[in-house]
Each structure stands twice: as structure tokens, then as C-alpha cells.
N, C-alpha and C positions, 0 to 999 in steps of 0.2 A: 436573640432580633438580629445578629450577625449570622447564624446558621439560615434563620429565615430569609435574609437577603442575599445569600449565595445562592440558594436553591431557585430563587428568583431570577437570577440571573441564568442559572444552568436551564431553567425552566423555559425562558422567554430569550433563546439567544437569537433566534432571526430580527424579531422589535427590536434589539439592541444593536443591530448589528451597524444601521447607517450612524447611528450616534458615534460607535467604536469609529469607524472609519472619518469620521468627521473631526473627532479629537486627534485619531493617528496622523493627520494630512497637515492639521495645526502644529501639534509636536514635529511632524518630519521637517516643516518650513523654517522652525526654529534650531532643532538640533543640527539639520541640514547646512543652516547658515554657521553656525558656530563650528561644525564639523570641517566647513568648506575653508573657513576662514584660518585656522587653527593649523589644518592640513597644508595651506599654501603659506603662513609662516613660518611653519617649520620647514616647509621645503626650500624656501626662499635663506632659510639661517642655517642649513647644512649647506645649501649650493654655496654661500659666504663664507663658510667656513673652509671649503674645499679650492674657493676661489685664492684664497691667502693663506693656503697649507705651503706653499711655497717661499711667502715672504716671512720673513722674521720682523722687518721694520721697514716703513717706506715713508719715503720724505717727500710732501708735496707741496710746491710752489702756487701760490693763488694771484687772480687778478688784482691790481692795484686800484687805486680810488679809481681813476681815469679809465680802469676797464680794460687794460692792457694785460697780460701775464707777461713778466719777463722773465719768466724761467729760470732754473737752473743752470750754472755756466759747468764748464766742462773741468774747470778748476776744482767749483764746488763736488764734483763728482769724485775727484781724484782724491780731494782730502776725505772724503768719507769715506773709500775704498783705504784708505792709507789707516786707520783708526787701527787701535787695538780692539780685537772682539770680532773685526770685518773681515770675513772669507771673500766676500764677493759683493762687488755695488753692480748695478748696471740702470743705465738713462733709459728712460721709457715717454714717447711722445704718443698721441693718441687724437681720434677726432673722427667725423666721419667718413665712409666711403662706400660707394654703392658697387656690387658686380653684377653684370650683365650676363646672363646665358647666352648659349650658342644662337638663339634666336633674336637676342639681344633683350629679352625682359628681364627685370630686377629679378634676383633672388635675395631671398631673406626678406626677415619683415623692415618694412620703411624705420620705423622707430626704433630699430636696436641694432643697424647694420652701423659698423664703426671700422676704423683703421688703426693699426698699430706699428713699432717698429721692432724689428727682429733684433734682441741683442744679446748676443753671445757671448760666454765666458770666456774663460782661459779652455777650456775643454772644447769651445765652438759650438755649445748647449746651451739651449736659454731653457732655464728652470720652469717656466711658465708654460711652455710647449712640448709636445712630445711628435716626433716624426717619424709616423710609419712608413712613409713612404716620400722619399727626395730630402730636400733638407732648407733651411731657412733662407732667403734671400741675403745675397751679398754682393750685390750691383745694382746700379740704377734703374736697369731694367726687368729686375725681376721681382715675383709677388708670389706670397706662397697663403693658402686659402683653406680654411676650417673644412674638416672633415663634411658635415652633411652637406656643407652648400658645394661643394667641388661635387659631391654626388648628385645634388639635385641639378646641378647646370652640366652634369658629364664631362668634368673635367679629369685628365690626367696629368701628370709632373711631365713636363716640355711642351702642354697648347698654348695657346696666347688665351691673353683674359682680358677684356676690357673693364675698366674702372674707373669710375668718376669720382672726385672729390667736390673740391669746391667751383674747377673748370670746367675745359672740356675734359670728353671722357679721353683714356690714353689707353694703348694696348701694351702690356705688360707680358714675360714667360714666366709660365707657373713652376716656379722652382721647388715646390712641396705643398705636402697636405700634412696637415697637424690637427693634435686633439687638442683639449683646452676645458678648462671647468671655467672660464672666462664669463661673466655675466651677460654679455654680450649674445655668445654663440647660446645660453643655456635660456635665454628671451625669445630665442627662433631667429636672431639676426646672423649675418654673416660677419666674418671677421677676417680683414686682410691685411698680411704682415709687409711692410714694406724693408728695403734696407734702410737704416736708421739716418745718414746725410738726408735721404729722399724724402722720409719722415719728418725730418724738422725743417723744412724748406715748405713742406705740404700744411704743417699745423702748428710751426711757432717760430722758430727764428734759426739759421744754422746754427752748430755747436751750442744749442739749448734745450733745457729737458724740463718737460711738466713734473715728472716724478722720476725718486730715483728707490728700487727695490733694493733693500739688502739683506742678505744673507750673513748671520752670524755665526763665529767659528764654533765651535762643539766647547761646549760648558760655558759661554758668555751668556750672561742676562740679556732678554730682548727689552724690557723694561731700563734697564740700567745703558744700554747701547744706545735705545731711541732718546734717555735723557742727555748720553755726551753727544751725538749726534743732533741736539736742539739747539745748543750752547754754539754750533758752529753757522747755523743760518741766519739769515736776512730776515726781518721782519716780517715778509709775506710768504712765508713759508714755515713747514713745522711737520716734525718726525713722531708717528706712531708706531705702535706694534701691529703685527698682523693679527692678532686678537683683536684688539682696538677698533681697527678698521673694519672687521668682519662683524664685530657685534653692532658698528654704526649703521653697516649697510643693511643688516638683519634688521635693526630698528626701525629702518625708513621703511622697508619691507613691510615688516608688521603695521606700522601706520597707515600704510594705505590698505591694507587687508580689515584694519577696525575700521577705515572708513564704510569699505564695503559692506561691512559684516551691519553697520549702525543703518543702512540704507535696507537690505535685508530684513534685519529684524524688525524694521518698520513697517515691512509689508506683511511678517510674521503676525505682527499684532492686529491689522485689518481682519487676517485668515480666522486667528483664535475668538475677534470677538466676533464675528460671524458663526461660529462653533458655539459662542453661548446662548447666540438665540436658539439654534438648531438645539441643543443639550437639554435647556430649560423646555420646550415645546415639548421634546419627547418624555421627560419626567413627568410635566403636567400630565399629559394624556396617559402616562403609565399609573400614575395616581388615580383618574378619574376610572380607568379602565378597573382598578383594583380597590372600588370604592367600599364594598362588601368585604373584602380580603381585608382591609385595615381597619373596618368597622368592627370588625369580628376579633381582630385583636385586641382593640382598643377594651371590647365587651371582657371578653375573657382578662383583661386586667394590665395590658400594656398600656405605658401612660404615653402623653404626646412627646415628650424626649426623647421615646423609646420607641415611638415611630421615626420620627424625624431622623434618629440615628440611624435605623434601618434604611429610610432612603438614602441618607448620606454615605451609608458603607456599601452600597450596590455603586453609588456615583463613585467612590474611591475604588473599588475593585475595578471598575471599569475604566477610571481615570489611569491605574498603574499598567494595565495591560495595552491601553493604547499607547502609553509612554514607551513601553518597551517596541512594541511594533514601529512607534513614530520615531524611536531614534537609530530603529535598524535601518529603515526605510530612509531616513536622513542621511546617514553612515554612505548607504547604497547611492545616493541621488549624487553625491559628493564626488561617487567612482564613474560615474555615468555623466557627469557634469564635465569632468576632466578630459573624458575622451571624445565629449562632443566638442570641446575647445579644441583639443588638439584638431580632432576630422575637420574643422572652420580653417585650420591653417595656424591657429594659436599656438602658442609655446608656455607649457606650464612649467616649472623644474619636478625633476621626477622626486616621488617620496612616499612613504607607507603613509596611508589614511589613518588622522591622528583623532581622534578621540578621548579626551581629558575629562578628568574627572567631575571638574566643574561644568561639564558640556554634559554629563549623564544626571546629575544633581538637577540643572536647570530643567533638562527634558521633564523629568519627573514631576518637578515641582511646577512646570507649567501645565502638565497634563492632567494629575490629580488635582490642584487647585484651582484650574479654570472648570473643571468638570464638578468638580463638589461646589464651586459656588455658582454655578449657574442651576446646579439643582436644590440649591438651597430653600428658594422662594417654595418650589412647589413642595419639597420636604415638609414645609410648614404649614402647605395650605393641608398636606395629608394628614397631618397630625390633629386639625382639627375638625377631623370628621368625626362624628358622636356615633358612640354604640350604637344609638337605636337606626342609625342609618344602614347598619347589617339586614335591617328588614326591607331593605330596597335597594335595587342596582343605580338608582339618581342621586348622583354625585352634587355635593350643594352649588348651588349658582354662586356668582361671585354676589356680592354685596352692592347694593347703590351707593353706600359711605365710600366703598376703594374704588368703584369706577369714576364717581367724583373728584375723588384725591388725586388718582390717573391721569385724569384729563385735565386737571386743574395744572397739575405740574406739568405736564406735556406743555401745556400752552404758555405757559409763564415761561418754559425754557425755550422753545419754540421763539416766541416774540425778543424775548431776551437776546439770544442767539444772531437774529436780523438785525436785531441795533445794532451788538456790536461787530458785526461782519459790514454791515454798512457805513458803521463809522470809521472802522480800519480803511475801506475804500477808497473812503474821503481823505483820510491822512496820508497814506500813500506810504510810499518807501517800508523798511525793514521794521517800524515800529508799526506800521499799517498790516504789513504783514502777520506781525503775531496777533495782533487784533483778530485779523480773520479767521485765522489757525483758533482762537480763543471761542469764536461766536460759529465756526463751522462746530466744535465739538458740542457747544450748548444747542445749537440749532438740530442737528443729526439725534441728540440725545431726546429732545422734545418731540420732534417727529416720530422717533420710535414708542414713544409712551401713548402720540394720539394713532397711530397705526391703527389699528380696533375701531376706535372714534370714525377714524375717514373710511373704513372698510365698507360700512353701511354705505352712503350716498354713492360710494365710486361704484360698488355692486348695481345699485338701483339705478343709475345713469346707462348702464348694459344690457339691461333684462328685458328692453324690445328685442333687442337682437337676438339674446340667448331665449326668449320666448318663439322669438319665427325658426329657430333651429328645432323646436317640438319640445316636448314634455320633458326629455331629457336636457334639454336646455332649461327649461323653468327650474327642475330640479335642481342642476346644478348652481345656478345662482341662488336657491335656497340654501344649499349646503355652504357656499361659502361665506355666508355671514351668521351662519347659525351658530357657530362659537368663534366672536370677531376677536378675541382674544391669541386663539390658535391662528386663524387668517392671518392675524397682525405677525405673530411670531413669525411665521412663514415664509410671510411675504417683507420682513423686516433682511432677513439676509441677502434677499438680492437686492433691496434698495440700497443696503451698505454699498455694495459690491458698484452697481450704476451710478450712485451719487459720484464716488472715487473717478470711474471713468468718465463721466459728464463732463464731471471740472475739469480734470485731466484734456479732453477732446477739445473743450470749449479754447480752452487756454492753447493750446498746441497749434488749433486752427487760425485762431484771431493772431496767433503771434508769427506765425506759419504765413498766413496772408501778407501780414506787414513788411516782414524781412523780403519776403518774394517780390511785393510791388516795389519796393525800395531798391532793389538789388536791379530789378529789372528798368527802373528809373533813371536810376545812377550809371550803372556800366554798360555802356555804349561800345566797348571790345567787342571782338568778337571771339577772342582766345584769352585764358589766360594761363600764363606759363609759373609754377610752382616747383620747389625741391620736395622730393619723396621726404616724409619723416619732417616735414618745417625745419629743413638745416639751413634754409638760405641758398639763395644764388650769386654768381661769382658775376662781375661787370662783363665780362666778355660773353656773358649770354645776351646782353642787351645790345654789344655790337654788332654780334650775328643775327639776332633777327635784323635790325636794322638794315641790314646787307640782302633780306632774304625779298626774295619776288612775288611782289603783289602784296608788301607790307607799305602801309602808309603812314601809321604810326606806332609807336611803341612807348610807353610811359610806365618806369620802373616805380614800384613804392620801397621805401627804404624807412624802414620802422627806428624811432630813436625815441629821446625824452630828452624834454629841457624844464628850467623852473623857468616858469612867466610871473610876473606879479608874485611870486612869492612860492607859490605852488607848482608841485610838479605836474608835468601834463605828456602824455602822451601823443608824438610827434609824426606825420608820416612824410617822407623826404620824397618829392617826387622830381619829375622832367618838366619845366615850364613850358617848354616848345610844344609836347605832345598830350600832357595831362587833362588838356581839356577837349579832346578829339575821341581820348579812350575814357574820361570818366565825366558826367556832367552834374556838376554841385547848384543846388538854386542858390543864387545871394540874396540876402535879406538887406546887404548893399555893398558900397564898394565895385572892384572888380577884380576877376581872377587872374587879370595880363599882369597885376602888380609883382605877380611871382618872378618874373622876371628881374626885378627892380631891388629884387631879395626882402619884398615885404612879405607877412605870414596871411594868412586866412585863417577864423577861427569859427570854431560855432556857436551859433548864436544862442545857448544855455549859459556857454562861458563868458562870452560878451556881456552878459547881460549878470552874471553873479561878478563878474569882477566891475562892472561899470565901465566896460569898454566900446570904441566906436570910431569906426574907420577913421584911419589917419592918427589915431592915438600914439603914442610912442609908448613901447611896453619893456620895461628892464627883463634882460632876459640871465639865465647862469646855465651855462651849455655843460655837458655830460665832462669834459675835460676842466670845468672848475673856471674857466674862465667866463667875463662877466660881457654884457653889451647891452646893448638898445635894438628891437624891433618894432617896426612900423606898421599897424593894422591897415592891410591893403583891402580885406574885403572880411565881410560875414555870410557867412553859409549858414542853412537847414542842416543841424545835425541827422548824422546817421550812422548806420553801423558798415559802413565799407570802408571809409576814409576815418583815421583818427582826428580828435577835436579840434588839434591844429595841426595845419598844411601849410610846406614851405619848399621851399627850392632846395635840389640837393646841394647845390654852389653854397649853401649857408651854411649845412649840417658838414661835409667832408670834411674842412678844416678840422674839426674838431670830435672826430672820431677816431677812434685806435684802429677801428676796421669795419668797413660799410658793410652790412647785410643787406641784401635785396630779398624782400618778403614774397613780392611776387609781381610779374611784367605785363602788364596789359597789352593787347596787342590788337591795332585795327587793320585790317583789310580792304583790298579793293573788292565791291562786292558781295561783300558779307561771309558768311562760314560758307564754304564748298570744298570737299574733297582733295582739288587740286591748293587749295590754300591752306590747309590741315597739311597737306604732304611735304607743301614749300616751308611752314614752320618745324616740321621734325627732322627736315633735312638740314635745316638752318643750324639745328641743335646737334646734328649730328648723331642723331639717337643714343643720346645721352642716357643712362639707365636711372640716371638719380633725379631725374626732369620729366614732369608728368605737364601735360599741355591738355586745358580743359577747355571744351567749345562753352557758346551760354548755356545751354542746359546743366553742365558741369558747375559753370559760376555759380548759377542759381542755388544748387545744391551744396556748394561751398558756405555759403554763408547761411542760408536758413536748413538744408539736408540734417545738421544735427537735432532739428527740431523732431521730426519723424523720426529719426531713431531712438530720441530720448522715449518718447509715448509708446512705442514699440517694447522698448525695453519694460515699459512701466505697464501696460496692459498684459505681458508675459506675467510678469509678478502679481498682478490683482485676479489675475485665472483662478489663480488656488483661492481665492474667497468664491470666487463663482462657482467653481466643482462644487465647493462644500454648500453653496445656497441650494443648488442642484440636488447634493444629498437630503439635504433639510426637506423639499418637497416632497421627494419619492418617501422618506419617512415619516410625514404628515398624512401622505395621502394613504401608505400602509396602513397605519395605526388607525387613520379612519375608517376603512373600509373595514379591519378589523370590529370594530367598537359598532358599526353599523351592518355587522350579518343579518341581525332579525329586520332590519328596515330592505335589506336591498333582497333579501328571500322575499317579503311579501307586493315588493314592487316586479321579482321576477314570476309570482304566482298569479300576479293581476296583467299579465301579459307586456311586460316590458323584456324584450329578448336581448338575449346577450349584446347583441351588435350597439343597440341602445344603452346598454348599462357601460359597455366602455366608454364611449362618447360621454356620458355623463360625467364619468371619473375625469376624462382627458378633459370636457370644458372646465370641470372646478380647478383643475391645475392649470387651463389657461390665465382663467380669471383673474388666481393667485398673482402668479407669475405676471403678469402684465399690469397687474394694481400695483405689486411692490418696485416694477419696471419704469411706471410711472411717477410714482412718488420720488424715486430717485433722480428721474431725470429734472425732475422738475427741482429738487433739491440742490441737485448739481450743476443744473444751470444758473440758479443764483449764486453758487459758491465759487464759479468758475468767472462771472461777473465781479464779482465782490476780488477776489484776488487778481483778475485784468487787473481792476482799478489803480492797484498798487502800486504796476508799473508801468501804468500807461503813459505818465509823463517822462520815461527814460527809453520808450520804444517809438522814433518817428513815427507817422501815420500809423497810430494803432488805434483802431478802430473794432470794436465787439463784432464779433460773426457769430450768428446762432446754425450750426452745420445742422439744419431740419433733416436733410437723409441722413447722418447717421445717426438722430434722433428717431427718424421712423425705422431706421434699421435694428436700431437696438429695440423697438417694442418688437418687431416681429421675432428677431429672436427671442427673446422673453417669451413669448407666444411658443417659439418650436421648444424651447428649454423645456417647458411646463408641458409641452405634448408628450417630448422623450422623456421624462419623471415621472409620466403617468405610465406608460405603458406596463411596468409591471404591475402596479395597481389594481388597474383596470383590468388586466389578465384577471389577477386572484381574485375580484370581484366576481368577474362576468362567469368563472366557473366554479363558484360557490354552490354547494348543491342546497335545494330551494327549501327542501324538508328540514335539513341539519339544520340551515338559517334559519329558521322561522321557529324553531327549538330552540336556540341559543338565548343565553341570557344578555 
């Protein structure tokens, strides 16, 4: 029976190719996800090891309870340097720094751009940096720059460089260009080195260090040295070996890679589920086409178990072949993805492609098990073919009992899924979301079972349109419902993909419109100023903007937190004088003018949950642990632009160790214009660390992430849609094969090749649009249910049905069907009439 299975595969290679491709793509998605994340984690681990290769022990000071980092003193540094076993100790400070190229554009990746100090040892060198050109900065007006950034900016030693930290950008002389294993550079950012006193003033305090890197003397134990140093340190500092630090950094990178891996595998699971329908459909059709062959095997003595094992053996071999190809494709996809990210400006650490034994085992397990699982039911049906069927080429039809059981179970699961999803939508929150997820699985499973039943009325509804096309349209409609199970299995693959795409689209459009409307209604400023990478702005930027020509209001937003009434709340500190001109908050009660008197405004949901009303005195605990009371001066409608608690910066600043401004809203005379934009840019002196956004940019800042997330989701779901297309091609090709005599008779009675092609294409379009329509309906329902779970937390939430996108999805489904039918239609039209009529 094994030889029979192998011979069947070798004999019918073409008809199994599409199934092989589907399994291969599913396995490639899974193995590619694992290979990519393993490669990423391994590269980051190697990078971390290189970055700490010259560090035997590092001492690090942490922020105190007030949020301030006191740092390590020069005395502590000298004590560490004087210990036995210490060859050298260097004090380090670091923070954000942005470098402009010669045209004023930002160099490097905003999120990774950094600054640090050059800490030379007794030999005048710093072990963390190698200078192939020039030397480290030793004066206040000098900086050094990493080699990649210097090349990108076209800088050479002796050039002047504009560097921005928190305050205005300043000009320095480039003293040297260096190479380093620092993670900031490896991640695509720029690294600027300052003279130590300059870096201390910029990032900490004069004479203080955030860390101390220690080089051990020959023969000294790093672990013992770290323990000895630890005894000298205050409570807010600790000593760790370079190996410990490298491992910790690598573990953090691996955790991030693991989160990415989980998301990718979730979409891989969708692709595999779609593959199951394609595989099951293929093996069902293969069993039907081989009715006489399998019945003859039964007639000569093969048992049902042997027939079942024969079909499963085919599936196992097919799955193994697909797993090998999928694993190779997944590894290749990792190489392409890394190159693509690099081409788009992203930076990933270098390292070999990592294929672990776990990945290989998972790839083969997934490929073989999924294929065999999908082939199991067709194998059982094939085994039930009685020997007497060898006298006829007609396969046994599905029994009434099996159809009733299938439809009853499908109806029950669908109703249960709908009920659970509705209950989840009403419950809301994370608990409601879990119920909606469970309901979605039940409803999707139920619809998959009901699709064959639904296909008949659905095709009947479009038969008038098909008949209007001609005889080929009538035949296409009849062919589409001739085998409802086959039609249902083919349409199911497209249904799954469209269900997820539709639900995501509805949710994304609804949330995007709510956020966009909220932003437009609330933000009245013409421009929003932010720091690249979200590092925060300096108060000097506010002062400079107030002096700019044409600017009539400048309102800063200072993020903070405070404990109000026993619960910690995020707070927006604002400038009372200009706040209401730049930001419009809809008040429920009270007045925003009370900011000037030191009172607070709270969101309506916070006020309700705490029982607060205008005029109430609320106990408060600030970040510096000091306590007091604040009066509720206004209650406003909740939004996503400002925090649920708003207060004047005058109230916050006495309790903040360091004031950080996240945004500055700017209102100008006459609104947006080229002249006003230039005035704002000039006021900030072309600082490369500052971004200036107009009203369109403001809308994108608050709502653009939704579109970005949707595009990523669509890209990941594209694999399942590709597999669905393969399923349609496979079904039509095999359908043409088993209908050779019928097509030959049609050709003999006058149906020309053009009409044969049109018949096959129309059949494909009907199946594709049917599957898409079911997916649109189910996806719209699930999109509504998910939306209901978050509606209470999104101000202005109102369900949006994107009819235009729904129509586009149906048109694309029709196009998919047309394209998928090209090869089968061509094959059908090229059949020789006499040969086809004589075929069994």
C-alpha cells in the first residue's frame, strides 16, 4: 500500500502541486517566523557580548524614589579605582543627542541617537572606542562622531557639527571619528562623544557619573571584584560583571523577539487553517477521481484500514516534501526581510541566519501533521468505497444522515458563537474581549460547516444574472452547486481571510474616524512641536516660540503623574494663559479658567468613578512624595489628546525633579501658511532634534498608528489569501480533469472554446464572490462585537460601515476568481473533443 501511495504521487504530480504549494507557504510562514526571531535574538546576544567585551565590571546608579538620579561622585570613582584587582575605572554619563548633516537634516535613527562622554585612561585611550581618524574630545567645544554617522553626514575631522541635546542646537568642532560596538550605533542611531565635564552638565550634574566601567587587573576574578565593589556602593547603585550585563541586555532583546514571534505565529496559524481546507478539498476530489482504483484494491483484498493508510501515506509524503521546501523558503524569507528592513533605513545587528533544531522539528511537525489531519476525513470516505463500486465510476454520494448532522452542528455552533459574541460586546472590557474571541471561533467554525448548505440559495440568487450571460452562464451556475461540499471547501479558504480583513477594516475605520474627529475638534493649534524619538523638549523652545513673529499662543504639555484620591493618575501640565486658545476641551461643569488659581480639571469618567464634582477638594500625593489638596475646578469630556487630569505647570514644577515637555502647541495669526511655518522653524534655529508638524501631522500623530497597524495586519493576512487563490486554482483544475467527458460533449454540441473558458471563469467568480460575501457578513458582525468592547473607552465612538471597502472586497474577489480560473479555463478549452468523450 505504501508503494501504491508513492506511485500515485509520482503519477499525478501536477494535481498535487497546488496542495504542495499551500502546505509549503504555511510551513514557510511558521518556520520563517521562528528563524527570523531566532536570528534576531542571536544577533542581539552577540552584539551585547561585543558591546561589553571591554567591560569586566560595571557600576550603575539608579534613580531614587523622587525620580532623580543622584549619580556616583568622583570620590566613589577614585575609591573603586584604588581597589586591589582594578586596573582601570572610567566614569560614564549618557543621554540623548541629535546630529544634523550639512543640510540640517537629522542623522541616524531618532529612537537610537545618543550622546556620551569620552573617558580616556592613563594611556589617553578609551577602551570602548577605537579612533581610526582623529582623537576623542578633550575640550568643551569638541565632539567625536561614530564612523557611520560621519560618513552619512559627509563629515571629516576638523569640520563643524551641529548637535542638539535638550536645549538649542550648538556648534562643535569634530575632533575624531570612531568605531564602537555600542548598541546605539548597532541599532542605526548616531553616537556623539563629548568631553566629560560637558557631558556631565548636559546629562547629570557636574562631577557626577551614571555608571563606572571597570577593567580588571590580570588574574582578578570579575565576579569577586563585582562583589567587593558592591560593598562600597550606596543603596541606589549596584555592580555587575560585563557578562551579566550582556546576558541581561540579550534577555530583553529576546523577550521583544518573543513578542514579535507570537504575533507572527498567530497569522501563520490562520494561513495553516486555510491550508487545511485546500488539502481536505484536494484529497476529497482525489478519492472521488480514484473511486474505481480504490474499489479494485478493496476487491483484491485490501482492507479499509489499508486504504485509509494508503491515502494518509500520500499525505505524509506530501507534507514532508512541503516541510522541506517551506523550511528553506522560511530561511530565505529571513534573509530577504533583513535586507528589506535595511533598505528602508532600519538597522538590525549583523549575524548568520539561525536555524535551530526546534525550528526544524516544528516545521516538519506542522507540515506533516496538518496535511495528514486534513486528509484524514477524505481517507475515511475513500475506505468506505465498496468493492462493487469497481463496476462503476460513480462515487458514493453523501448520506442524508451525514448532511443533517453537519448542518445541525453548524447551525448550533453559529448560533452559540453569535450569542457569546453579543454577550461579550455587551460586557465590554478585557473580559468581554475574551468572550468575543471565543464567539468568533465558534461562529467561524459553524459557518464553515454551513457553507455547503448556504451555497445553493446563494448561487440561486445570482442565476438570473448568469443566465443573462448565455448558456455558459447557466452551466457555470449548475457546476457551482453540483457538489456543495467542494464549493463550500473552496469558498471557505477565502471566507476565513475576508472575515479577518473585514473585522479589522471595520474596527480600524471606526476607531480612526473617532480619533480623527476628536483631534480635529479638540486641537485648535496650527502647529505641534515635538522632540524626535520622544525624548522631550526644553523650556528654551517655549521661550523661543513666544518671541516668534506671528505666534499668538504657545501652550506646552508637560506629562507627569500624581496620586489623587488614592489612585495614580496620568497628568498633563499646561500653560493656563494659552491653553484654551490651542486646545478646546468640552466642559461638563465648572470652568477651565480655574487653572490660573491652581485648580485641576478632571475627565468625566474619572469624576464619576470617584464621586467628584466641581468644587470638591481632593487629596493629592506628588511624585516627590509630598502631599496636599487640590480643588476640582472643571470636569471635561474624556479624550485621547490630553491626560484625564489637567493642571497648571505652576502646580507641578515644585514637585518635579526635572521638567520634561512632551509637546508644544502653537497658534499663529492667520492659521497655517508657509510664512508662519518658516517663522516657527526659524525660532527653533533649525534644531535637528525637533519636529514641527502642521494640522495634518497632528491628525496623523494621534490617529496614524491605526492605519499603520492595519497595513501590517493586511500584509500578514495576505499569505492566507494567496493560499485561498491556490485553492480555487486547484479545485477548478481538478474539476476540469474529472469533467473531461462532459466538456468534450459540450464542445461536440457546439460550445466553442471561448464559451468554455467563460464557463470556467464564471464558475470561479461565483465561488469567489460567494466566499467573500460570507466573509464580509461574518467579519462585519465580529467587527461590531469587538468594537462594542472598546466603545466605552473611546470618546466619540460610532460604528462605521465602510461600504466602499466592502464593495472593493467583492470586486477583488471576482478578480481573484477570474485570475485563478485562467489556467484551468485554458486547459478545458484545449481538450481534444474525441479524446475527452472517450475518457472515463
